[in-house]
Each structure stands twice: as structure tokens, then as C-alpha cells.
C-alpha positions in Angstrom: 91.9 -1.5 84.3 93.7 -3.8 86.8 97.1 -2.5 88.3 98.9 -5.7 86.7 97.6 -4.1 83.1 98.7 -1.0 84.0 101.5 -2.6 84.7 101.8 -4.3 82.2 101.4 -2.0 79.5 103.7 -0.4 80.7 106.5 -2.2 79.6 105.3 -3.0 76.7 105.1 0.2 75.6 108.6 1.2 76.8 109.8 -2.0 75.0 108.2 -1.5 72.1 109.8 2.6 72.5 112.7 2.0 73.2 113.0 -0.7 70.6 111.9 2.1 67.9 114.0 4.6 69.0 116.7 2.1 68.7 116.2 1.3 65.2 115.4 4.8 64.3 119.2 5.4 65.6 117.3 8.5 68.4 118.5 6.7 71.1 122.3 6.7 70.8 123.2 7.2 74.1 122.4 7.2 77.8 121.3 10.3 78.0 118.8 10.0 75.0 117.0 6.7 76.9 116.3 8.8 80.1 114.5 11.6 78.2 112.4 9.0 76.1 111.6 7.3 79.3 111.3 10.2 81.6 108.7 11.2 78.0 106.9 8.5 78.3 106.7 7.9 81.9 104.4 10.9 82.1 102.4 9.8 79.3 101.0 7.2 80.2 100.9 8.0 84.0 97.9 11.1 81.9 96.8 8.7 80.1 95.8 6.1 82.9 94.9 9.3 85.4 92.3 10.2 82.1 91.2 6.6 81.8 90.3 6.1 85.4 88.6 9.2 85.8 86.3 8.6 82.6 85.9 5.3 84.2 84.6 6.8 87.6 82.0 8.8 85.9 80.9 6.1 83.5 80.5 4.2 86.4 78.7 7.1 88.5 76.2 7.7 85.5 75.4 3.9 85.3 74.9 3.1 89.1 72.9 6.7 89.5 70.2 5.4 87.0 71.1 2.0 85.0 71.2 3.4 81.5 72.7 7.1 80.7 71.1 8.2 78.1 67.5 8.1 79.8 69.0 10.0 83.3 69.9 12.3 81.0 66.5 13.0 79.0 64.6 13.1 82.6 67.2 15.3 83.4 66.2 18.5 81.2 63.0 17.9 81.2 62.2 16.1 78.0 60.9 12.6 79.8 57.7 10.8 79.6 55.6 13.9 80.3 56.5 15.5 76.8 55.3 12.5 74.7 51.8 12.1 73.4 49.2 10.3 74.8 47.5 7.7 71.2 44.1 8.1 70.6 42.0 4.8 71.1 
């Protein structure tokens, strides 16, 4: 996710949530709108932080061996040494 997409998705989320709140009758006054915006912002920042940290972890796995499944298999002792040799 780029910085532009993070900001764009945030404003799309805010617009959709406020439209839903107006339609459902939840945003009757300014304090309700401010509370909705604060909760949305906290949730969105949390989701973006988790998403970015998972993306960094995946990038590290792919950088260490190309294939994360292959590097996991060899890390716990089940690499090529456990395969049986074929008779010719």
C-alpha cells in the first residue's frame, strides 16, 4: 500500500461511514459525528499498521529464500535429507 492509497481509502471509508450514519439516524448532532470519526480513525490506523507489519514480514520471508514454504521446510529438519533415494 502506498501512502496515497492509504489516505484515499481512509477518506472513502469516512465518506461511506458518515453516509451510513446519516441514513441510519446515528449522526444526529456534532458530538456523534466526532465520536464516529474518532472510532473510525483508530480502527483504520490499527488495520493499516497490522497490514504493513504483515507485509514487511512477508517481504523478509521472500527475501531470505525466495519461497517461504521451502525455507520453512528446511528450517525444521525436513529438507532434502529426509527424502528416500530411488533405486535404478
